[in-house]
C-alpha positions as CSV (number, residue, x, y, z in Angstrom):
1,M,156.3,141.8,146.2
2,E,154.6,142.9,143.1
3,K,156.0,142.4,139.9
4,L,157.7,145.1,137.7
5,R,155.6,146.3,135.2
6,V,157.2,147.6,132.2
7,G,155.8,149.5,129.2
8,Y,156.6,149.9,125.8
9,A,155.5,151.9,122.8
10,G,157.5,151.6,119.7
11,V,157.8,155.3,117.3
12,A,158.9,156.4,114.4
13,L,159.2,158.3,111.7
14,S,156.1,157.7,109.1
15,S,158.9,157.9,106.3
16,Y,160.4,155.0,108.0
17,F,159.1,151.7,106.9
18,A,159.3,150.4,110.9
19,E,156.1,148.5,110.3
20,E,156.4,146.3,106.9
21,H,160.2,145.9,108.5
22,G,158.7,144.0,111.6
23,Q,160.5,146.2,113.7
24,Y,157.8,146.4,116.3
25,T,156.9,143.0,116.3
26,R,161.0,142.1,116.5
27,A,161.1,144.4,119.7
28,I,158.3,143.3,121.1
29,D,158.7,139.8,120.8
30,G,162.2,140.0,122.6
31,L,160.7,141.8,125.3
32,E,158.3,139.3,125.9
33,A,161.1,136.7,125.8
34,L,163.1,139.3,128.5
35,S,159.7,139.9,130.6
36,R,159.5,135.3,131.3
37,E,163.1,135.2,131.5
38,L,163.3,138.1,134.3
39,D,159.9,137.8,135.6
40,F,158.2,141.5,135.2
41,D,155.3,142.4,133.6
42,F,155.2,143.6,130.0
43,I,152.8,145.9,128.3
44,P,152.9,146.8,124.6
45,I,151.7,148.9,122.3
46,R,151.3,146.7,119.5
47,H,151.3,149.2,116.6
48,G,154.0,151.9,116.0
49,L,153.3,155.5,116.7
50,V,154.1,158.4,114.0
51,D,152.5,161.1,115.7
52,L,151.3,163.6,118.7
53,E,148.2,162.2,119.2
54,M,148.9,158.4,118.4
55,A,151.4,159.4,121.2
56,E,149.1,160.6,123.7
57,Q,146.9,157.9,123.4
58,A,149.7,155.6,124.2
59,A,150.3,157.4,127.1
60,R,147.1,157.4,128.7
61,E,146.5,153.4,127.6
62,L,149.7,153.0,129.4
63,A,148.8,155.1,132.4
64,G,145.6,153.2,133.2
65,Q,148.0,150.3,133.4
66,K,149.9,151.4,136.3
67,I,153.2,151.3,134.4
68,D,156.3,151.8,136.6
């Protein structure tokens, strides 16, 4: 049986300082730990997405990774 493949893309308004507050890093660290505990593949986008162009690029990247 193949492992579940979970993608993550963090989004925020540019006026919210998610990067500066470590929001993305904390979320990714927690989800990586959970993926080890529950044995699933975790594929994150490691930077925040603040506009449509970035979101579309992230969607293409994740689609290329065959995310479930």
